[in-house]
Structure formats: structure tokens, C-alpha cells
C-alpha positions, 0 to 999 in steps of 0.5 A: 051247436047243442051241449048236453049232459048225460046226467040231465037226461031221463032214462027211458025204459024199453023193457023192465031189464033195458033202459036208454038215454038218447041224444040226436044230431042231424045225422047221427044218434048216440045212446047210453044203454043200460042192460041188466044181466040176462037181458036179451036184445032180440035179433033185428036189423036196421039201415043204420051202421052201429058202433057199440062201445062197452063202458062197463059189463059185457054183451054176447052178440050173434052176428052172421052166425058168429058169437062175439063177446064184447067187454069193457073197453071194447068196441064193436062195429055192426054194418047196416042191414046185418041181423044181430042179437045180444045178451047181457052177460053181466049188468052192462052200460054201453054207448051206441052210435047210429048213423043214420038216426034210428027213427024207430027208437024215437017214435017207439016202433022198435017193437022187436024189444017186446017180442018174446 
């Protein structure tokens, strides 16, 4: 068992507009993700199931040809291997939960963030 405090975890800059804090267990990962208005998470997919809960702000997702806006108090479940992208419609803080753990986030091989 481990106890963590979000305030004790340093923000990791992913891009100048996107930063995150990560906590991992044996099989699941949870992250706080901060996105500035207009920031883009380019299209990507992963083996992990993803649950995104918006704490503040809103994100517009494109998933399987559908546009979905997810705002404060709403939760989106993204199945494994499904390509998706997102744009922050306003300054946003979300909680992302992944299972299995996103190894690419831990080792820095999540290069899709840096593609233009």
C-alpha cells in the first residue's frame, strides 16, 4: 500500500501547453493532466483502456469519426486500441486512468505529443 498527495508530485512538462502528474500501481495508472486552451493531443491509440474525467474545463475529442465534447463533471471511456485525439476548448484539468499502465508515458516514448 502506498499513499500519495497530488500536491507533492511535480508537474512534468509534455509540451509547452500540456503537463501531467502520474501515479502508478501494479496494473493501473492515474494522472492529472493540465491542458492550456487550444492545446492538441494528436491522434494516437494504445493498448490501455482509458477513462478521462474532467475536473475543470472541457475537451473536444474525435473518436471513430465522432466529435464528443466532455466538460466539467463528465467522464469519457475510451476502449483499448481506438484511435483518438483531443483539443482543449478552455484551460482544462482532467484525471486520466489507464489499465494497463502506459509505459510510453513513463519512459518518454510517447512521441505523438511532439508531432506537428
